[in-house]
Structures are given as C-alpha cells and as structure tokens.
C-alpha positions in Angstrom: -22.8 10.8 -16.8 -21.0 10.5 -13.4 -21.6 6.9 -11.8 -22.5 6.9 -8.1 -19.7 5.9 -6.0 -19.7 2.9 -4.2 -19.1 2.4 -0.3 -15.9 0.4 -0.9 -14.7 2.9 -3.7 -15.3 5.7 -0.5 -13.3 3.1 1.9 -10.6 2.7 -0.6 -10.5 6.7 -0.6 -10.4 6.3 3.4 -7.6 3.6 3.2 -5.7 6.3 0.7 -5.4 3.0 -1.7 -6.9 4.4 -5.1 -4.8 5.4 -7.6 -4.2 9.4 -7.7 -6.6 10.6 -10.2 -9.6 8.4 -8.5 -8.7 9.9 -5.3 -8.5 13.4 -7.0 -12.2 12.6 -8.6 -13.3 11.3 -5.2 -12.2 14.8 -3.4 -14.1 16.7 -6.0 -17.1 14.9 -5.8 -17.2 15.6 -2.0 -16.6 18.6 -2.5 -19.6 19.2 -4.7 -22.2 16.8 -3.4 -23.5 17.1 0.6 -25.2 13.8 0.2 -21.9 11.9 -0.6 -20.0 13.8 2.2 -22.6 12.5 4.7 -22.3 8.8 3.6 -18.6 8.9 3.7 -19.2 10.6 7.3 -21.2 7.5 8.0 -18.6 5.1 6.9 -15.7 6.8 9.0 -18.5 6.6 11.8 -19.2 2.8 11.2 -15.4 2.2 11.1 -14.8 3.9 14.4 -17.2 1.9 15.9 -15.1 -1.5 14.5 -16.1 -2.9 11.7 -15.3 -6.2 12.0 -16.1 -7.6 8.4 -13.9 -9.9 6.6 -13.4 -7.1 3.7 -12.3 -4.8 6.5 -10.0 -6.9 7.9 -8.6 -8.1 4.7 -7.8 -4.1 4.1 -6.7 -3.1 7.1 -4.6 -6.0 7.5 -3.1 -5.1 3.6 -3.5 -9.2 3.5 -3.4 -9.3 -0.1 -0.1 -6.6 -0.3 2.8 -8.6 -0.8 5.8 -8.8 1.5 9.4 -7.6 0.5 11.0 -10.7 -0.2 7.9 -11.5 -2.8 8.4 -8.1 -4.6 12.3 -8.7 -4.7 11.8 -11.8 -6.5 9.3 -10.3 -8.3 12.3 -7.3 -9.2 14.3 -9.8 -10.1 12.3 -11.9 -12.5 12.2 -15.4 -10.5 8.7 -15.4 -9.4 6.5 -18.2 -10.9 4.1 -17.0 -13.7 0.8 -17.9 -11.2 2.2 -15.6 -8.8 3.8 -13.0 -10.8 0.6 -12.5 -12.4 -1.2 -12.2 -9.3 1.0 -9.6 -8.2 0.7 -8.0 -11.3 -2.7 -7.6 -10.9 -2.7 -6.4 -7.5 -0.2 -3.8 -8.8 -1.6 -2.8 -12.0 -5.5 -3.6 -11.8 -6.1 -3.2 -8.3 -3.4 -0.1 -8.2 -2.1 -0.7 -4.6 -0.4 2.3 -3.5 1.9 0.5 -1.0 2.6 -2.3 -2.8 3.8 0.3 -5.6 5.6 2.6 -3.2 7.4 -0.3 -1.7 8.4 -1.7 -5.2 9.5 2.0 -6.3 11.8 1.8 -3.2 13.2 -1.5 -4.1 14.1 -0.2 -7.8 15.8 2.7 -6.0 17.8 1.1 -3.7 19.2 -1.3 -6.3 20.4 1.9 -8.5 22.4 2.8 -5.4 26.1 3.0 -5.6 28.0 0.4 -3.3 29.8 2.9 -1.5 26.2 4.2 -0.2 25.2 0.8 0.7 28.7 -0.2 2.4 28.0 3.1 4.5 24.5 2.5 5.6 25.8 -1.3 6.6 28.6 0.4 8.6 26.2 3.0 10.3 23.4 0.2 11.2 26.8 -1.8 12.7 28.1 1.2 14.9 24.7 1.5 16.2 24.6 -2.0 17.8 27.9 -2.3 19.0 27.9 -3.0 22.8 24.2 -3.9 22.5 24.5 -7.6 21.5 25.0 -10.2 24.6 27.6 -13.1 24.3 25.6 -15.1 26.1 
C-alpha cells in the first residue's frame, strides 16, 4: 500500500530537496495520479501568490543549511558534538541535497593537487590586478 504524499513532501519535491529515490517516486506518482498532479499545481499556485508562512521562509532561505565554514569545520573534525550531530541530522536524515553538494565539492577541493590550487589563485589575482584602488 502506498502512503499519501503530504503537502510538505510535494513542496520538498518542488524545491528539489528530496533524496533522488524519493523524487523519482514522486514523479512516477504524479504521472499516474491526476488528483495528485492537481494538488501539486495548487501548491505551485499558492507559492506564486507569495506564501509567507514561517516554514516557507525557512525553506526558501535555507535557514537550516550550514555555511561553508561550518561544513569545512565538519570535514576537519573540529565541530563540537552538538553541532556535529545537528549537521549530520541535516545531511543524513533530512537529506539536504544542497549541503551534500557543498560537502562533496569541498571534499573534491581537498583532493586537488597543490599546482591546481596555485594556478587557480594566480588566475584570481591576475583577474583583479588594476581593479583595486590605493585610497
């Protein structure tokens, strides 16, 4: 038996914040269920009118997402236990794809060769030469 999707799950689908398997399940169900598709369209309409609920603001502004400094501290293993557990809940239970993508990017950057890092820094510096003022 398939459980009915909640509005929150449909909104997470719209925000592309569901894990890939769950998003694929929602897409299949939307193709097979006209009533579910109508509910989704209704949610989109409400959003377009400007849903200003606290939950909508938290989701749209990603208030629970970690910044890159916090993710970096997590990778280095220097977060205190409370913050580490909170971040792991956000990553593993909530399954935030945005934070996971940031974390994956940071892991890749850690594996870069020193020459690539130096080359990138040099390009940033060269692109800003003459744009900085000496006031």
